[in-house]
C-alpha positions as CSV (number, residue, x, y, z in Angstrom):
1,M,6.1,-14.9,-13.6
2,S,4.8,-18.0,-12.1
3,R,1.4,-19.1,-13.4
4,E,-0.2,-21.5,-11.4
5,F,-3.9,-19.4,-11.6
6,P,-6.3,-18.7,-14.5
7,D,-6.9,-15.0,-15.4
8,F,-10.8,-15.3,-14.4
9,V,-12.4,-17.5,-12.0
10,D,-16.0,-18.1,-10.7
11,P,-15.7,-17.5,-7.1
12,W,-18.6,-19.8,-6.4
13,K,-17.1,-22.9,-8.1
14,A,-13.8,-22.1,-6.5
15,A,-15.6,-22.2,-3.2
16,D,-17.4,-25.4,-4.0
17,G,-14.0,-26.9,-4.8
18,R,-12.3,-25.0,-2.0
19,R,-9.6,-23.9,-4.5
20,R,-6.3,-22.4,-3.6
21,F,-4.7,-20.2,-6.5
22,Q,-0.8,-19.0,-6.0
23,G,1.7,-17.5,-8.3
24,T,3.4,-14.3,-8.9
25,M,2.7,-11.5,-11.3
26,P,4.9,-8.3,-12.6
27,I,4.1,-5.4,-11.1
28,K,4.7,-3.5,-14.5
29,R,1.3,-5.3,-15.6
30,L,-1.1,-3.6,-12.6
31,K,-1.8,-0.4,-14.5
32,R,-3.9,1.5,-11.6
33,L,-0.7,1.2,-9.3
34,E,1.8,2.2,-11.6
35,P,1.4,5.7,-11.2
36,M,1.9,5.5,-7.6
37,L,5.2,3.6,-7.9
38,A,8.9,5.8,-8.2
39,P,9.4,6.5,-12.0
40,L,11.7,4.4,-14.1
41,E,14.4,6.6,-15.6
42,E,15.0,6.0,-19.3
43,G,18.4,5.0,-19.9
44,R,19.5,4.7,-16.3
45,E,18.0,1.3,-14.6
46,D,18.8,1.4,-11.1
47,P,18.7,-2.4,-10.3
48,S,17.4,-1.9,-6.7
49,L,14.1,0.0,-8.1
50,A,13.5,-2.5,-11.1
51,R,9.8,-3.7,-11.1
52,S,9.5,-6.9,-9.5
53,D,6.8,-9.6,-9.1
54,A,4.5,-9.3,-6.5
55,A,3.4,-12.9,-4.9
56,F,0.1,-13.6,-3.7
57,S,-1.8,-16.9,-2.7
58,A,-6.0,-16.7,-2.6
59,S,-8.2,-19.7,-1.1
60,F,-11.8,-19.7,-1.7
61,A,-14.1,-21.0,0.6
62,Y,-17.5,-20.8,2.1
63,D,-18.2,-19.2,5.6
64,E,-20.8,-20.3,8.1
65,Q,-23.5,-17.9,6.7
66,G,-22.9,-19.6,3.2
67,L,-21.1,-16.4,1.6
68,V,-18.2,-17.2,-0.7
69,T,-15.1,-16.0,1.1
70,I,-11.3,-15.2,-0.4
71,R,-8.5,-15.4,2.0
72,I,-5.8,-13.6,0.3
73,N,-2.2,-12.8,1.0
74,V,0.1,-10.3,-1.0
75,K,3.9,-9.8,-0.9
76,A,5.7,-7.0,-3.0
77,N,8.5,-4.8,-2.9
78,L,7.0,-1.5,-4.2
79,P,9.4,1.0,-5.4
80,L,8.3,4.6,-3.9
81,I,9.2,8.2,-3.6
82,C,9.8,9.0,0.0
83,Q,8.0,12.3,1.0
84,R,11.1,13.4,3.5
85,S,14.1,12.6,1.5
86,L,12.6,12.7,-1.9
87,A,14.3,9.6,-2.9
88,P,13.2,6.1,-4.0
89,Y,13.1,3.3,-1.7
90,R,11.3,0.1,-1.2
91,E,8.2,-0.4,0.5
92,R,7.7,-4.1,2.0
93,V,4.1,-5.4,1.7
94,D,2.8,-8.4,3.2
95,R,-1.0,-7.9,3.3
96,N,-3.6,-10.4,4.7
97,S,-7.0,-9.8,3.6
98,L,-10.5,-11.6,4.0
99,L,-12.9,-10.7,1.4
100,V,-16.3,-11.6,0.7
101,V,-18.3,-11.7,-2.5
102,I,-20.7,-9.5,-3.7
103,E,-22.8,-9.6,-6.8
104,Q,-24.3,-5.8,-6.4
105,V,-23.6,-2.9,-4.8
106,S,-26.6,-2.9,-2.2
107,D,-25.4,-6.3,-1.0
108,Q,-22.4,-4.6,0.9
109,D,-24.5,-3.5,3.6
110,L,-25.3,-7.0,4.4
111,V,-21.7,-8.0,4.8
112,P,-20.3,-8.8,8.1
113,E,-17.8,-6.2,9.5
114,S,-15.1,-8.5,9.5
115,Y,-14.9,-8.9,5.9
116,D,-14.1,-6.8,3.0
117,P,-16.6,-6.9,0.0
118,V,-15.6,-7.3,-3.4
119,L,-17.8,-6.8,-6.2
120,V,-18.1,-9.6,-9.0
121,E,-20.0,-9.4,-12.2
122,N,-21.3,-12.3,-14.4
123,R,-19.7,-14.6,-12.2
124,R,-16.4,-13.5,-13.3
125,M,-13.4,-12.4,-11.1
126,A,-9.9,-11.5,-12.5
127,I,-7.5,-12.5,-9.8
128,Q,-5.3,-9.9,-11.0
129,D,-7.7,-7.4,-10.0
130,I,-7.7,-8.3,-6.3
131,V,-4.0,-8.7,-6.1
132,E,-3.8,-5.2,-7.3
133,E,-6.5,-3.9,-5.3
134,E,-4.6,-5.2,-2.2
135,L,-1.4,-3.7,-3.3
136,L,-3.4,-0.4,-3.8
137,L,-4.2,-0.3,-0.1
138,A,-0.9,-1.0,1.2
139,V,0.4,2.1,-0.2
140,P,0.8,4.6,2.5
141,Q,-0.7,7.8,2.0
142,V,2.6,9.7,2.6
143,P,5.4,7.3,1.6
144,R,8.1,7.9,4.1
145,N,11.5,5.3,4.2
146,P,11.7,4.0,7.7
147,D,15.3,3.9,7.5
148,I,15.5,7.9,7.2
149,G,15.1,9.9,10.4
150,E,13.5,13.4,11.1
151,I,14.6,15.9,8.2
152,E,14.8,19.5,10.0
153,L,14.4,22.4,7.1
154,S,15.7,25.6,7.7
155,T,14.9,29.3,5.9
156,D,18.0,29.3,4.8
157,G,18.0,26.3,2.3
158,K,20.4,24.1,4.4
159,V,18.6,20.4,5.2
160,K,19.9,19.5,8.8
161,V,19.2,15.9,10.1
162,P,19.8,15.9,13.6
163,S,22.2,13.6,15.5
164,G,20.0,12.5,18.3
165,L,17.1,11.2,16.0
166,G,15.6,9.4,19.5
167,K,15.1,12.9,21.3
168,E,11.8,15.0,20.9
169,Q,12.5,18.3,19.5
170,S,9.6,20.6,19.3
171,H,9.7,23.6,17.2
172,R,8.6,27.0,19.2
173,P,8.0,29.6,16.5
174,F,7.0,32.4,18.9
175,A,9.6,31.7,21.7
176,G,11.4,35.3,20.6
177,L,8.3,36.9,21.1
178,A,8.6,37.0,24.7
179,G,12.0,38.4,24.7
180,L,10.5,41.4,22.3
181,M,7.2,42.0,24.2
182,K,9.4,42.7,27.1
183,A,12.1,44.8,25.6
184,D,9.4,46.9,24.5
185,T,7.6,47.2,27.9
186,E,10.7,48.2,29.4
187,D,11.0,51.4,26.8
């Protein structure tokens, strides 16, 4: 872990000094993110899915309106479970955000749309919290490994991966009914 940043920072003092903090932190320290990640199997460490570090940089400044802003970049490789194949894979995250510091929830209505508000209490903010928040926002709602194409499931329990992944295939559940209806009217 690279420690070029304090645990807590006063955003207003950091903006006064136009401070920039950067470093890495272990993903295993991010307790809200941990349940979303692929589980580690006891006794069987898969090195490709080991918990790595998240790299970040956070720059503090004031904007034209006098608001404290944080320009943050977070990079990580998150081990997730693909919902197509149910196999673990790595989701690459490279997220840039522009945050604005607010002291009360009611202040978020005054924040311009180009900013994402971050609530700070008692003029203290944990850098780890904003890094974790950025990673939480980067986790896809339905994780899918981009290296795996469409998977076709059938009622006989077999999984078929079509060879022509680029071709559009439509599922037509009632296609056979036309023939049945035609045969029924002929009787």
